[in-house]
Structures are given as C-alpha cells and as structure tokens.
C-alpha positions in Angstrom: 8.3 -4.0 2.5 11.1 -6.2 1.0 9.7 -9.4 2.4 6.5 -8.9 0.4 8.2 -8.4 -3.0 7.0 -11.7 -4.2 7.8 -13.0 -7.7 5.4 -16.0 -8.0 1.8 -16.6 -7.2 2.8 -19.4 -4.9 4.8 -17.1 -2.6 1.9 -14.6 -2.6 -0.5 -17.4 -1.6 1.8 -18.5 1.2 2.1 -14.9 2.5 -1.7 -14.5 2.5 -2.1 -17.8 4.3 0.2 -16.7 7.1 -1.5 -13.3 7.4 -4.9 -15.0 7.6 -3.8 -17.1 10.5 -2.2 -14.3 12.4 -5.1 -11.9 11.8 -7.6 -14.6 12.9 -5.7 -15.0 16.2 -5.6 -11.2 16.8 -9.3 -10.8 16.0 -10.1 -13.8 18.3 -8.1 -12.3 21.2 -9.6 -8.9 20.7 -13.2 -10.2 20.7 -12.5 -12.6 23.6 -11.2 -9.6 25.6 -14.5 -7.9 25.1 -16.7 -11.0 25.8 -14.8 -12.9 28.5 -12.2 -10.5 30.1 -12.0 -12.6 33.3 -11.0 -15.8 31.5 -7.7 -17.5 32.2 -4.7 -16.1 30.2 -3.6 -19.6 29.4 -6.6 -19.9 27.2 -5.0 -17.6 24.7 -1.3 -17.3 25.6 1.5 -19.8 26.2 3.3 -19.8 29.5 6.4 -18.4 27.8 4.4 -15.4 26.4 2.9 -14.8 29.9 6.3 -14.8 31.5 7.7 -12.5 28.8 4.8 -10.1 29.2 5.3 -10.0 33.0 9.0 -9.1 32.5 8.4 -6.6 29.7 5.4 -4.6 30.7 5.3 -3.6 34.4 1.9 -3.3 36.0 0.8 0.3 36.7 -0.9 -1.0 39.9 0.4 -4.1 41.6 -1.9 -7.0 40.9 -1.9 -10.3 42.8 -1.2 -13.5 40.9 -4.8 -14.6 41.4 -6.2 -11.5 39.7 -4.1 -11.7 36.5 -6.9 -12.3 33.9 -6.9 -12.6 30.2 -7.8 -8.9 29.9 -4.8 -8.0 32.1 -2.4 -9.7 29.7 -4.1 -8.5 26.5 -3.8 -4.9 27.8 -0.1 -5.6 28.3 0.1 -6.7 24.6 -1.8 -3.6 23.6 0.5 -1.3 25.6 3.4 -2.7 23.6 1.5 -1.7 20.4 1.0 1.9 21.6 -2.2 1.6 23.7 -2.1 4.1 26.6 -4.5 2.3 28.9 -6.0 5.4 30.4 -9.1 5.2 32.4 -11.5 6.5 29.7 -9.9 4.8 26.7 -12.0 2.2 24.9 -10.7 -1.4 24.7 -7.8 -1.8 22.3 -8.7 -2.7 18.7 -7.3 -5.1 16.2 -4.6 -2.8 14.8 -3.1 -2.0 18.2 -3.2 -5.7 19.1 -1.5 -6.6 15.8 1.3 -4.1 16.6 1.7 -5.4 20.2 1.6 -9.1 19.3 4.2 -8.6 16.5 6.5 -6.9 19.1 5.9 -9.8 21.5 6.8 -12.3 18.8 10.0 -10.4 17.8 11.1 -10.1 21.4 10.4 -13.8 22.1 12.3 -14.8 19.0 15.3 -12.7 20.2 15.1 -14.1 23.7 15.3 -17.7 22.4 18.3 -16.9 20.2 
C-alpha cells in the first residue's frame, strides 16, 4: 500500500493513531450490535450515514421506519463489506465491519465531492 510507505517515525506514529481510532470505532460498533441490537442507530451513526445506507443497501424485507434499529444498520454496513446476512450466519465480525465501514466512508466522501 503506497500510503503506508512512510519515511519518518512521525508519519508512522500518525498512521497508527488513525488506525487505532478507526479500529476502536469498529470494535465498539461490533460489540454494541451484540449487546444492544435494538438501540437507536443515531447512537453510533450520523444522520448522513443513515441516509446513505438507506439509499445504498436495499432491505431484503421491507421494514417500517419505527423498526430500523442499530442492528439493522450495522447489518447494512456488514453487507457492504461482504456479509451475506443469511438466516444461519453468525453476527458480522470486526474484519467485515472494517471493510463495510471503509466503503461507506469512501462513498460518503465521493457524494460530498
């Protein structure tokens, strides 16, 4: 990865700092999905991220606006990362959430441009 070809210790420190923040958010979202799946999605996601996910990932089964929980949106993020969301699949893990969230961030950046 060309971005990671760092020449100084300061640049490496900055990259590690950013990765620590992003990985903490992903781990937090993954664990929150397992412990409080019925929480409000605004607890973790911004309104812009929620709107983007509603447009990007269509629901397999129509869900009313009142039933859209945190778990519902985190599954959408996971589906962007390659999660199939089949009936017998375990909850998505950190790697799948990382892939999905990085796609959401890239698409959101492109949409704002």
